C-alpha positions as CSV (number, residue, x, y, z in Angstrom):
1,X,129.7,82.1,48.6
2,X,129.5,85.5,50.3
3,X,127.4,86.0,53.4
4,X,124.7,88.6,53.0
5,X,123.3,90.1,56.1
6,X,120.1,92.1,56.4
7,X,118.3,93.8,59.3
8,X,114.6,94.4,59.5
9,X,115.3,97.9,58.3
10,X,117.4,97.0,55.3
11,X,115.4,94.1,53.8
12,X,114.6,94.6,50.1
13,X,111.0,95.1,49.3
14,X,109.1,92.1,47.9
15,X,107.9,92.4,44.4
16,X,104.3,91.6,43.4
17,X,105.5,88.5,41.5
18,X,107.3,87.2,44.6
19,X,104.2,87.9,46.7
20,X,102.0,85.9,44.3
21,X,104.5,83.0,44.3
22,X,104.6,83.0,48.1
23,X,100.8,83.0,48.4
24,X,100.6,80.1,46.0
25,X,103.2,78.2,47.9
26,X,101.4,78.9,51.3
27,X,98.2,77.5,49.9
28,X,99.9,74.3,48.6
29,X,99.8,71.2,50.8
30,X,103.1,70.4,52.3
31,X,103.4,67.0,50.6
32,X,103.1,68.7,47.2
33,X,106.1,71.0,47.8
34,X,109.3,69.6,46.1
35,X,112.2,70.0,48.5
36,X,114.4,67.4,46.8
37,X,117.0,69.9,45.7
38,X,117.6,71.2,49.2
39,X,120.6,69.5,50.9
40,X,120.2,68.2,54.4
41,X,122.0,70.2,57.1
42,X,124.7,68.6,59.2
43,X,124.5,68.7,63.0
44,X,127.4,71.2,63.0
45,X,125.4,73.6,60.7
46,X,122.2,73.2,62.8
47,X,124.2,74.0,66.0
48,X,125.1,77.4,64.6
49,X,121.5,78.5,64.6
50,X,120.3,80.8,67.3
51,X,116.7,82.2,67.8
52,X,116.1,85.5,66.1
53,X,116.2,88.5,68.5
54,X,113.1,90.6,68.1
55,X,113.3,94.3,67.6
56,X,110.8,94.8,70.5
57,X,111.7,93.2,73.8
58,X,114.8,91.1,74.1
59,X,115.9,87.5,74.1
60,X,118.0,85.9,76.8
61,X,120.2,83.0,75.8
62,X,119.2,79.8,77.5
63,X,121.7,78.4,80.0
64,X,124.2,75.9,78.7
65,X,123.3,72.3,79.3
66,X,125.8,69.8,80.5
């Protein structure tokens, strides 16, 4: 699978249909959302995540813990 990268300036616009689907999902209680088809992530995959850097201001990496 190819990696697709976007920036805040290159994100595709959301369609009206997508917006309606997201609003319906946002109003749905968490226990009614079916997440059974989403595979669990491994510790190695989770370790690759970093906080998003905001366009305004800056983010400083936390110090390494030992």
